[in-house]
C-alpha positions as CSV (number, residue, x, y, z in Angstrom):
1,M,72.2,163.4,101.6
2,F,69.6,160.7,102.5
3,L,66.7,162.9,101.8
4,K,67.9,163.6,98.3
5,A,68.4,160.0,98.0
6,V,64.8,159.2,98.9
7,R,63.6,161.4,96.1
8,I,65.9,159.7,93.6
9,L,64.9,156.3,94.8
10,G,61.2,157.2,94.3
11,I,61.8,158.3,90.8
12,T,64.0,155.2,90.0
13,C,61.3,153.0,91.6
14,L,58.7,154.5,89.5
15,L,60.5,154.2,86.2
16,L,61.3,150.5,86.9
17,S,57.6,150.0,87.7
18,V,56.7,151.5,84.2
19,A,59.4,149.3,82.5
20,A,57.9,146.2,84.3
21,A,54.4,147.3,83.4
22,Q,55.4,147.5,79.7
23,E,55.7,143.7,79.7
24,Q,52.3,143.4,81.3
25,K,50.3,145.3,78.7
26,S,47.1,144.1,80.1
27,Q,47.5,146.6,83.1
28,W,47.4,149.6,80.7
29,K,44.1,150.6,79.3
30,D,45.7,150.8,75.9
31,R,48.9,151.6,74.3
32,A,48.2,155.3,74.2
33,E,48.0,155.4,78.0
34,F,51.4,153.8,78.2
35,D,52.9,156.3,75.7
36,M,51.4,159.3,77.5
37,F,52.8,158.1,80.9
38,Q,56.2,157.7,79.5
39,D,56.2,161.0,77.9
40,M,55.2,162.8,81.1
41,A,57.6,160.7,83.2
42,K,60.6,161.9,81.0
43,E,59.5,165.6,80.8
44,P,62.3,167.6,82.5
45,D,60.2,170.9,82.7
46,P,58.1,170.6,85.9
47,N,55.4,173.0,84.5
48,K,55.1,171.0,81.2
49,K,55.1,167.8,83.3
50,L,52.1,168.9,85.3
51,E,50.2,169.8,82.2
52,K,50.9,166.3,80.7
53,I,49.9,164.6,83.9
54,K,46.6,166.5,84.0
55,A,45.8,165.6,80.5
56,W,46.7,161.9,81.3
57,Q,44.5,162.0,84.3
58,A,41.6,163.5,82.4
59,K,41.8,160.7,79.8
60,Y,42.5,157.9,82.2
61,P,40.8,158.8,85.5
62,E,40.5,155.1,86.5
63,S,44.3,154.1,85.5
64,N,45.9,151.3,87.3
65,F,48.9,153.6,87.6
66,K,47.2,156.5,89.5
67,K,49.6,156.3,92.4
68,E,52.6,156.5,90.1
69,G,51.0,159.5,88.4
70,L,50.6,161.2,91.7
71,T,54.2,160.5,92.7
72,L,55.3,162.3,89.4
73,T,53.1,165.2,90.5
74,V,54.8,165.3,93.9
75,N,58.2,165.5,92.2
76,A,57.2,168.3,89.9
77,Y,55.7,170.3,92.8
78,A,59.1,169.7,94.7
79,Q,60.9,171.2,91.7
80,L,58.8,174.3,91.7
81,G,58.8,174.7,95.5
82,K,55.0,174.4,95.7
83,F,54.9,172.6,99.0
84,P,51.3,173.0,100.2
85,E,50.3,171.5,96.8
86,L,52.9,168.8,97.2
87,I,51.5,167.9,100.7
88,S,47.9,167.8,99.3
89,T,49.1,165.4,96.6
90,A,51.1,163.2,99.0
91,Q,47.8,162.8,101.1
92,Q,46.1,161.4,97.9
93,I,49.0,158.9,97.5
94,L,48.6,157.9,101.2
95,A,44.9,157.3,100.5
96,I,45.9,154.7,98.0
97,D,49.1,153.4,99.9
98,P,49.2,154.4,103.6
99,L,52.8,153.1,103.7
100,D,54.2,155.1,100.9
101,V,57.7,156.2,102.2
102,T,58.1,159.1,99.8
103,S,54.8,160.7,100.7
104,L,55.4,160.1,104.4
105,Y,58.8,161.8,104.2
106,W,57.5,164.9,102.4
107,I,54.6,165.5,104.7
108,T,56.8,164.8,107.8
109,S,59.7,167.0,106.7
110,M,57.7,169.9,105.4
111,T,55.4,170.3,108.4
112,P,58.0,172.1,110.6
113,K,59.5,173.9,107.6
114,L,56.2,175.4,106.5
115,N,55.5,176.5,110.1
116,N,51.8,176.0,109.5
117,T,50.4,175.5,113.0
118,S,46.7,175.3,112.1
119,P,45.1,172.3,113.6
120,E,44.6,170.6,110.2
121,A,48.3,170.9,109.3
122,L,49.4,169.7,112.7
123,D,47.2,166.7,112.4
124,T,48.3,165.8,108.8
125,G,51.9,166.1,110.0
126,E,51.3,164.0,113.1
127,K,49.7,161.1,111.2
128,A,52.6,161.0,108.7
129,A,55.4,161.3,111.4
130,S,53.8,158.7,113.5
131,K,53.6,156.2,110.6
132,L,57.5,156.6,110.3
133,V,58.0,156.0,114.0
134,D,55.3,153.6,115.2
135,D,54.8,151.7,111.9
136,A,58.5,151.6,110.7
137,D,58.4,147.7,110.6
138,K,55.7,148.0,107.9
139,V,57.0,151.0,106.0
140,F,60.4,149.7,105.8
141,A,59.5,145.9,105.2
142,A,61.9,144.0,103.0
143,D,59.3,143.6,100.2
144,R,59.0,147.4,100.0
145,K,62.6,148.1,99.5
146,P,63.0,150.0,96.2
147,P,64.6,148.0,93.3
148,G,68.3,148.8,93.0
149,S,68.9,149.7,96.7
150,T,70.8,147.6,99.1
151,D,69.6,146.2,102.4
152,E,72.2,148.5,104.1
153,Q,70.6,151.5,102.3
154,W,67.1,150.5,103.3
155,K,68.2,150.1,107.0
156,K,70.0,153.5,106.9
157,A,66.8,154.9,105.4
158,R,64.7,153.6,108.2
159,A,67.0,155.0,110.9
160,D,67.0,158.4,109.4
161,M,63.3,158.4,108.8
162,E,62.6,157.5,112.4
163,V,64.7,160.5,113.6
164,L,62.8,162.7,111.2
165,G,59.4,161.5,112.5
166,L,60.4,162.0,116.2
167,K,61.7,165.5,115.4
168,T,58.6,166.4,113.7
169,L,56.4,164.9,116.4
170,G,58.3,167.0,118.9
171,W,57.8,170.1,116.8
172,I,54.1,169.5,116.6
173,A,53.8,168.9,120.4
174,M,55.8,172.2,120.9
175,S,53.4,174.0,118.6
176,R,50.5,172.7,120.7
177,K,52.5,173.9,123.9
178,D,52.6,170.3,125.0
179,N,56.2,171.0,126.2
180,E,56.6,167.8,128.3
181,K,55.6,165.7,125.3
182,A,57.8,167.7,123.0
183,E,60.9,167.3,125.2
184,G,60.3,163.4,125.3
185,M,60.1,163.2,121.5
186,F,63.2,165.5,121.0
187,K,65.1,163.4,123.5
188,R,64.3,160.2,121.7
189,A,65.5,161.8,118.5
190,L,68.8,162.9,120.2
191,E,69.5,159.5,121.4
192,K,69.3,158.2,117.7
193,N,71.0,161.2,116.3
194,P,72.8,163.3,118.8
195,N,74.2,165.8,116.2
196,D,71.3,168.0,115.6
197,G,71.6,171.6,116.4
198,E,68.0,172.5,115.6
199,I,66.6,169.9,118.0
200,A,69.1,171.2,120.7
201,Y,67.6,174.7,120.2
202,W,64.1,173.5,120.3
203,M,64.9,171.6,123.6
204,Y,66.0,174.9,125.0
205,T,62.7,176.5,123.8
206,V,60.4,173.8,125.4
207,I,62.3,173.5,128.7
208,R,62.3,177.3,128.9
209,A,58.6,177.5,128.2
210,M,57.9,175.1,131.2
211,K,59.0,178.0,133.6
212,K,60.6,175.6,136.1
213,A,63.5,177.2,137.8
214,E,65.1,173.9,138.5
215,R,65.4,173.2,134.8
216,S,67.1,176.5,133.9
217,S,70.5,174.8,133.8
218,D,69.2,172.1,131.4
219,A,67.7,174.9,129.1
220,L,71.1,176.8,129.1
221,F,72.9,173.5,128.3
222,Y,70.8,173.0,125.1
223,L,71.2,176.5,124.1
224,A,75.0,176.2,124.5
225,R,74.8,173.0,122.3
226,A,72.8,174.8,119.7
227,A,75.2,177.7,119.7
228,T,78.4,175.7,119.6
229,L,77.8,172.6,117.4
230,P,79.3,173.4,113.9
231,Q,77.3,173.3,110.9
232,D,79.5,170.5,109.3
233,K,78.7,168.3,112.3
234,G,74.9,168.8,112.2
235,G,74.7,172.2,113.8
236,L,72.7,175.2,112.7
237,P,73.6,177.1,109.6
238,N,76.4,179.4,110.4
239,A,74.4,182.6,110.0
240,N,71.7,181.3,112.3
241,R,74.2,179.9,114.7
242,K,76.0,183.3,115.1
243,Q,72.6,184.9,116.2
244,V,72.0,182.0,118.6
245,D,75.5,182.2,120.0
246,D,75.1,185.9,120.7
247,F,71.9,185.2,122.5
248,F,73.5,182.4,124.5
249,V,76.3,184.6,125.8
250,K,73.8,187.1,127.0
251,A,71.4,184.5,128.5
252,Y,74.3,182.8,130.4
253,T,75.8,186.0,131.7
254,S,72.4,187.3,132.8
255,Y,71.7,184.1,134.7
256,H,75.1,183.2,136.0
257,G,77.1,186.4,136.0
258,Q,80.3,187.4,134.0
259,D,82.4,184.2,133.9
260,D,84.5,183.6,130.8
261,A,85.9,180.5,132.2
262,G,82.6,179.1,133.1
263,L,81.3,180.0,129.7
264,K,84.2,178.2,128.0
265,E,83.7,175.1,130.1
266,L,80.0,174.9,129.3
267,R,80.8,175.2,125.6
268,Q,83.2,172.3,125.9
269,L,80.7,170.1,127.8
270,A,77.9,171.0,125.3
271,M,80.3,169.8,122.4
272,E,81.0,166.5,124.1
273,K,77.5,165.5,125.2
274,A,74.1,165.7,123.5
275,I,72.2,165.9,126.7
276,P,73.3,167.3,130.1
277,P,74.9,164.9,132.4
278,S,73.2,163.8,135.6
279,G,73.4,166.3,138.4
280,F,74.3,169.2,135.9
281,V,73.8,172.6,137.5
282,I,74.7,176.1,136.7
283,K,74.5,178.4,139.7
284,T,72.7,181.7,139.4
285,A,74.4,185.0,140.1
286,A,72.2,185.2,143.3
287,Q,73.3,181.8,144.3
288,I,76.9,182.6,143.9
289,A,76.5,185.8,145.9
290,F,74.7,183.8,148.6
291,D,77.4,181.2,148.8
292,K,80.1,183.9,149.0
293,E,78.2,185.6,151.8
294,E,77.9,182.3,153.7
295,Q,81.6,181.6,153.3
296,F,82.4,185.1,154.4
297,K,80.2,184.6,157.6
298,K,82.2,181.5,158.4
299,S,85.6,182.9,157.7
300,N,85.0,186.4,159.4
301,P,81.8,186.3,161.4
302,Q,82.3,189.4,163.4
303,L,82.9,191.6,160.2
304,A,80.0,189.9,158.5
305,Y,77.7,190.7,161.4
306,W,78.8,194.3,161.4
307,M,78.3,194.6,157.6
308,H,74.8,193.3,157.9
309,L,74.1,195.8,160.6
310,K,75.6,198.7,158.7
311,K,73.6,197.8,155.6
312,E,70.4,198.1,157.6
313,L,71.4,201.4,159.1
314,T,72.4,203.0,155.9
315,G,69.2,201.6,154.1
316,E,66.1,203.7,153.4
317,N,64.6,202.8,156.9
318,G,67.9,203.2,158.7
319,E,66.6,205.5,161.4
320,Q,63.7,203.2,162.2
321,F,66.0,200.3,162.4
322,F,68.2,202.1,164.8
323,E,65.2,202.7,167.1
324,S,64.6,199.0,167.2
325,M,68.1,198.3,168.4
326,K,68.7,201.3,170.6
327,D,69.6,200.6,174.3
328,A,70.3,197.0,173.3
329,L,73.5,195.3,174.3
330,L,75.2,194.4,171.1
331,P,76.2,192.1,169.4
332,G,75.1,189.6,172.2
333,K,76.1,186.2,170.8
334,I,76.7,186.2,167.0
335,P,74.5,183.3,165.8
336,D,76.2,180.1,165.0
337,T,79.6,181.3,166.4
338,E,81.4,181.6,169.9
339,Y,81.7,185.4,169.5
340,D,80.0,187.9,171.5
341,K,82.0,191.0,170.7
342,L,82.6,193.1,167.6
343,K,86.1,193.7,166.4
344,G,87.6,196.9,165.2
345,K,90.7,199.0,164.6
346,I,91.4,202.2,166.6
347,V,91.1,205.4,164.5
348,S,91.5,208.0,167.3
349,M,91.0,208.5,171.1
350,K,90.1,211.1,173.5
351,P,92.2,212.2,175.3
352,A,95.2,210.9,173.7
353,V,96.3,209.3,177.0
354,N,94.1,207.5,179.5
355,P,91.0,207.9,177.0
356,K,87.4,207.6,177.8
357,E,86.4,207.7,174.1
358,L,87.5,205.6,171.2
359,V,86.7,205.8,167.5
360,L,87.0,202.5,165.6
361,L,86.8,201.3,162.0
362,L,85.1,198.0,162.2
363,D,86.1,196.9,158.6
364,T,89.3,195.3,159.8
365,D,90.3,194.4,156.3
366,Q,91.0,198.1,155.9
367,S,93.6,200.4,157.4
368,A,92.4,202.9,159.9
369,A,94.7,205.6,158.6
370,G,92.7,208.4,157.0
371,S,89.3,206.9,158.2
372,A,86.8,209.0,160.0
373,G,85.7,205.7,161.8
374,E,82.3,204.0,162.0
375,V,81.8,203.5,165.7
376,T,82.4,205.6,168.8
377,L,82.8,203.9,172.1
378,K,82.2,206.0,175.3
379,L,83.7,204.3,178.2
380,D,82.4,204.2,181.9
381,T,86.0,204.4,183.1
382,A,89.0,205.9,181.6
383,L,91.5,203.4,180.1
384,K,95.1,203.4,181.3
385,G,97.9,204.5,178.9
386,R,97.3,204.7,175.2
387,A,97.1,202.7,172.0
388,E,98.6,203.2,168.5
389,P,96.3,203.8,165.5
390,D,95.3,200.5,163.8
391,T,95.4,198.6,167.2
392,E,92.7,195.9,167.1
393,V,90.3,195.7,169.9
394,Q,87.1,193.9,170.6
395,F,84.0,195.1,172.5
396,K,80.2,194.9,173.2
397,G,78.1,197.8,174.4
398,V,74.8,199.5,174.5
399,A,73.7,201.3,171.3
400,K,72.9,204.9,172.2
401,A,73.1,207.2,169.3
402,F,73.2,207.2,165.5
403,T,73.8,209.6,162.6
404,K,73.3,208.4,159.0
405,D,75.5,211.2,157.3
406,P,78.2,211.1,158.2
407,F,77.7,207.6,159.4
408,M,78.5,207.0,163.1
409,L,77.1,204.7,165.6
410,T,77.7,205.4,169.3
411,F,78.0,202.7,172.1
412,E,78.3,203.0,175.8
413,V,80.8,200.4,176.9
414,Q,82.0,199.2,180.3
415,K,85.7,198.9,180.6
416,D,85.5,195.2,181.3
417,D,83.7,194.6,178.0
418,L,86.7,195.9,176.1
419,D,89.4,193.5,175.0
420,G,92.8,194.1,173.4
421,W,93.7,197.4,175.0
422,P,97.5,197.5,175.1
423,A,97.9,200.1,177.8
424,L,101.0,201.5,176.2
425,P,102.8,204.1,178.4
426,A,102.5,207.7,177.6
427,P,105.3,208.9,175.4
428,T,108.2,210.4,177.2
429,P,108.4,214.2,176.5
430,A,111.5,215.1,174.6
431,K,114.3,216.7,176.6
432,K,115.0,220.3,175.9
433,A,118.5,221.0,174.6
434,T,120.6,223.1,177.0
435,R,122.9,225.8,175.9
436,R,126.4,226.1,177.4
437,A,127.5,229.4,178.4
438,P,130.2,230.8,176.1
439,V,133.7,230.4,177.3
440,H,135.8,233.5,177.3
441,R,139.4,233.0,176.7
442,K,142.0,235.4,178.0
443,R,143.9,237.2,175.4
């Protein structure tokens, strides 16, 4: 990995500097300083190395190789995992050489990892990360390239360090709750290195924190990216990604509703792109329900009108709602349609022939068989003939009575306001069978 290579290059550079300095003996205070330095540079045990460095610093506090000694200290602290001490030492190096790439790297990379959000720690990380981003031309100038590294390696180092700097600056802005700035930094980082699952998750975090409903789709996209991008392609570690994936499925379902096909499609899109495409939208469950309702209103406006009416009547304030519609001619004209009548299927009639009362089921998608009906029509004039159950009729009338349980809404209807009555003839009574008188044969 490049970050490991940076540490190796730093040590290599240091040893080469020592070798070069050996020829320039005038730079050392004396031969003893050179020998002490070589001894501590070659010491493999980090604890012993630190002891030797302290002894050298105590004897030669004004050494011309103070920076190199501090770099050895940084490497020892890195081996021991003492990162706060490492950062403090790296700051001392930057006081000597503000463009030291190894020190800038350590401070920039460790700021998010240590998760120290104190103002001092954030300021320190911001200064180092800004150097890698804003002063990259100086930090990675040709004359600062470590001996033994190629131009291509130095160019690659710059690209990787700039991404690291942007990522850390985004994390610092996120820690300060400056979510807009954080998003900008993260987006710049993703443009340079699209495959970073951690940045994708942080993008979800900052967009979610903005609490803007119109950004919810973007937030879910980045969460999908963090949950789906494999570890070997820059994604989160597998164990962490599993937790993020579980959270993603719950968040998507809560927002959009159960939709396995939509979930799969979003995962695929998040694998193909690092940022959501223009116009990307995930509909909420409420939006989907609203769209379905609007479509239903267009395809079956009479039933949609009735279902809305029935919902109000069966609600908590159903009786009060009925009082507001009582004695009104309904439905009038159904808004945005040409219809002024409701449609229903005949359940029963009184009397069976030439009825003056019909019971209807207005949910015409259902069969009237076995239904108790929803609406009773009381006609001003008896209808002629009869109709079979499930016959479809249309009507408008004046609402007169209502019971919530069992549900029944009663209308007074004029005969001319009822359409579809078939006026079937009364069934012909079955003829009675006649018995023939027995025939008596003569014997």
